[in-house]
C-alpha positions in Angstrom: 14.5 50.1 230.8 12.5 51.8 233.5 9.7 54.1 232.8 9.8 57.3 234.7 7.2 60.0 235.0 8.8 63.4 234.4 6.9 66.8 234.6 6.1 68.5 231.4 7.0 71.7 233.2 10.3 71.3 231.2 8.4 73.4 228.6 8.5 76.4 231.0 7.1 77.4 234.3 4.7 80.0 232.8 3.5 77.7 230.0 -0.2 77.2 229.4 -2.2 74.4 230.9 -1.6 72.3 227.8 2.1 72.1 228.6 1.4 71.4 232.3 0.6 67.7 231.7 2.6 64.7 232.9 4.3 62.6 230.3 5.7 59.1 230.7 9.3 58.9 229.5 11.7 56.0 229.1 15.0 56.4 230.9 17.7 53.7 230.6 17.8 52.4 234.2 16.1 50.0 236.6 16.1 52.6 239.3 12.9 54.2 240.7 13.0 58.0 240.7 12.0 60.0 243.8 13.2 63.6 243.3 12.8 66.1 240.5 14.3 69.5 240.1 13.7 71.7 237.0 16.5 74.2 236.3 14.8 75.8 233.3 12.8 75.0 230.1 15.6 72.7 228.8 17.3 71.2 231.9 16.0 68.9 234.7 17.5 66.4 237.1 15.9 63.4 238.8 17.3 61.3 241.7 16.4 57.8 242.9 17.3 54.4 244.2 20.7 52.8 244.2 22.5 56.1 244.1 21.0 56.9 240.6 20.5 60.2 239.0 19.5 61.4 235.5 19.7 64.6 233.6 18.1 66.1 230.5 19.3 69.1 228.7 16.8 68.9 225.7 13.4 69.2 227.4 13.2 65.5 228.2 13.9 64.1 224.7 17.0 62.3 226.0 18.3 61.5 229.5 21.8 60.8 230.7 21.8 58.4 233.6 24.6 58.1 236.2 25.4 56.6 239.6 27.2 58.2 242.5 30.3 56.1 243.2 29.9 54.2 246.5 26.2 55.1 246.8 24.7 51.8 245.6 22.7 51.3 248.8 21.4 54.8 249.1 18.0 56.1 248.1 18.2 59.7 246.9 14.8 61.2 247.6 15.6 64.8 246.6 17.8 66.6 244.2 18.7 70.3 244.1 20.2 71.5 240.8 21.8 74.8 239.9 22.7 74.3 236.2 23.0 71.7 233.5 26.3 70.7 235.1 25.8 71.0 238.9 23.3 69.2 241.2 23.4 67.9 244.8 
């Protein structure tokens, strides 16, 4: 498993400084993550090497990891998400 650093801003954009801390989280992949987009307090997406992406819908407690078919050699450096189901 690869350790990824995910922003604690999943707790909310207007949260106090206590919630603005970085937390190391374990995500089930060997990919290195480069991009992060927070949709809201519960939902965030990350993107990274080998066409890999991950999504949380529970404030970072668990992460669903996936790979874009045919993108094994691509390095995704940014992600733009619109909901828990849609990201580019």
